[in-house]
C-alpha positions as CSV (number, residue, x, y, z in Angstrom):
1,M,29.3,-88.8,-17.7
2,S,30.5,-85.7,-15.8
3,K,29.7,-82.2,-17.0
4,I,31.5,-81.1,-20.1
5,S,33.3,-77.8,-19.9
6,Q,33.7,-75.0,-22.5
7,N,37.4,-76.0,-22.6
8,D,36.4,-79.6,-23.4
9,I,34.1,-78.4,-26.2
10,E,36.9,-76.2,-27.6
11,A,39.4,-79.1,-27.5
12,L,36.9,-81.4,-29.3
13,I,36.4,-78.8,-32.0
14,E,40.2,-78.2,-32.4
15,L,40.7,-82.0,-32.6
16,F,37.9,-82.2,-35.2
17,D,39.4,-79.3,-37.3
18,R,42.8,-81.1,-37.4
19,S,41.3,-84.5,-38.3
20,D,40.2,-86.0,-41.5
21,W,36.7,-86.7,-40.0
22,R,33.8,-85.4,-42.0
23,E,31.3,-85.1,-39.0
24,L,31.4,-85.4,-35.2
25,R,28.5,-85.8,-32.9
26,V,28.9,-85.9,-29.1
27,V,25.9,-86.8,-27.0
28,G,25.9,-87.0,-23.3
29,D,24.6,-85.7,-20.0
30,G,23.5,-82.2,-20.9
31,I,25.2,-82.0,-24.3
32,D,24.4,-82.7,-27.9
33,L,27.1,-81.3,-30.1
34,F,27.2,-81.7,-33.9
35,V,29.9,-80.4,-36.2
36,S,30.5,-81.1,-39.9
37,K,32.9,-80.2,-42.6
38,D,30.1,-80.5,-45.1
39,P,28.3,-77.1,-45.5
40,N,25.1,-78.9,-46.5
41,A,25.0,-81.2,-43.4
42,R,22.0,-80.7,-41.2
43,R,21.2,-82.1,-37.8
44,S,18.4,-84.5,-37.7
45,I,17.1,-83.5,-34.3
46,D,14.5,-80.8,-33.5
47,H,16.8,-78.3,-31.8
48,A,20.4,-77.6,-31.0
49,V,21.5,-77.8,-27.3
50,V,24.6,-76.2,-25.8
51,V,25.9,-76.2,-22.2
52,S,28.0,-73.4,-20.8
53,A,30.6,-74.2,-18.2
54,G,28.9,-74.7,-14.8
55,A,25.4,-74.7,-16.3
56,A,22.8,-76.8,-14.4
57,A,20.7,-77.7,-17.5
58,P,21.0,-77.4,-21.2
59,T,19.8,-74.3,-22.9
60,P,17.9,-74.5,-26.2
61,V,19.2,-72.2,-28.9
62,A,17.9,-71.1,-32.3
63,Q,16.5,-73.7,-34.7
64,P,18.9,-75.2,-37.2
65,T,19.1,-73.6,-40.6
66,A,16.8,-76.3,-42.2
67,A,14.0,-75.7,-39.6
68,R,13.1,-72.2,-40.8
69,T,12.7,-70.8,-44.3
70,P,13.2,-67.1,-44.8
71,P,10.6,-65.1,-46.5
72,A,11.3,-65.2,-50.3
73,H,12.3,-61.5,-50.5
74,L,14.9,-61.7,-47.7
75,V,18.5,-62.8,-47.9
76,A,20.2,-64.5,-45.0
77,I,23.6,-63.5,-43.6
78,R,25.0,-66.8,-42.4
79,A,27.6,-67.9,-39.9
80,P,30.9,-68.6,-41.7
81,C,32.0,-70.9,-38.8
82,L,30.8,-72.5,-35.6
83,G,31.3,-70.3,-32.5
84,T,30.0,-67.7,-30.2
85,F,28.0,-64.9,-31.7
86,Y,28.7,-61.3,-30.6
87,N,26.6,-58.5,-31.9
88,A,28.9,-55.7,-30.5
89,P,32.7,-55.2,-30.6
90,K,33.0,-55.4,-26.8
91,P,30.6,-55.7,-23.8
92,G,28.6,-52.6,-23.3
93,A,29.3,-51.2,-26.7
94,P,26.5,-50.5,-29.2
95,P,25.7,-53.4,-31.6
96,F,27.3,-53.5,-35.0
97,V,23.9,-53.3,-36.7
98,S,20.3,-53.0,-35.6
99,I,16.9,-53.8,-37.2
100,G,16.1,-51.2,-39.9
101,Q,19.7,-50.2,-40.5
102,S,21.1,-50.0,-44.0
103,V,24.1,-52.2,-44.8
104,S,26.6,-52.4,-47.7
105,L,28.7,-55.3,-48.8
106,D,31.5,-54.5,-46.3
107,T,29.4,-53.5,-43.3
108,E,30.5,-55.4,-40.2
109,V,27.5,-57.1,-38.7
110,C,28.9,-59.3,-35.9
111,L,31.8,-61.3,-34.6
112,I,32.0,-65.0,-34.2
113,E,34.6,-66.3,-31.7
114,V,36.1,-69.8,-31.6
115,M,38.9,-70.6,-29.2
116,K,39.8,-66.9,-28.7
117,L,39.9,-66.3,-32.4
118,F,37.4,-63.7,-33.7
119,T,36.0,-63.8,-37.2
120,T,34.4,-60.6,-38.5
121,V,31.2,-61.2,-40.4
122,R,30.4,-58.8,-43.1
123,A,26.9,-58.3,-44.7
124,G,27.9,-59.3,-48.2
125,V,24.7,-57.7,-49.4
126,I,23.3,-54.2,-49.9
127,G,20.1,-53.7,-48.1
128,T,18.3,-53.2,-44.8
129,I,18.5,-55.5,-41.7
130,R,15.0,-56.8,-41.1
131,E,15.6,-59.5,-38.5
132,L,18.2,-60.6,-36.0
133,L,17.9,-64.4,-35.5
134,V,20.3,-65.1,-32.6
135,A,21.0,-63.6,-29.2
136,D,24.3,-62.1,-28.1
137,T,26.8,-64.7,-26.8
138,E,24.7,-67.5,-28.3
139,L,26.6,-70.5,-29.8
140,V,25.9,-70.7,-33.5
141,E,26.5,-73.5,-36.1
142,F,28.3,-73.2,-39.4
143,D,26.0,-71.8,-42.1
144,Q,23.3,-70.9,-39.5
145,P,21.3,-67.7,-40.5
146,L,22.2,-64.8,-38.3
147,F,20.3,-61.9,-39.9
148,Y,17.7,-61.5,-42.6
149,V,18.3,-58.6,-45.0
150,E,15.9,-57.0,-47.5
151,P,18.1,-56.3,-50.5
152,D,18.0,-53.0,-52.2
153,G,16.6,-53.0,-55.7
């Protein structure tokens, strides 16, 4: 199998979104892609793998949601969709939030981009950012924890 490009991945995701399929898994040379319309679906492998266009080898990314349990007193801000995580509004700009920063329900914490469409992720909780779980420009899965927040009160 030849290298799969970012455009190929985007086309697969678009096809999946328009289909009545519940899950899709593509495994090949340097790629292991899993998407599901079931918010409770979890991958059964040890880690996620993504390949960027022109990459020589797969790059491991953050553990799937099921692999890590947050401390009991922290709340996870989760990805509302599959896509590329951006922690700043544009390259070179300061991040939306940082560790130790207080957030309110409507605080913008990041962007997730899929096929040139950007989704603003809001905290949805009042508290303090305690942990950033993904790197800027990392591919994230639906419902993957992005931040851990210590709620106020």
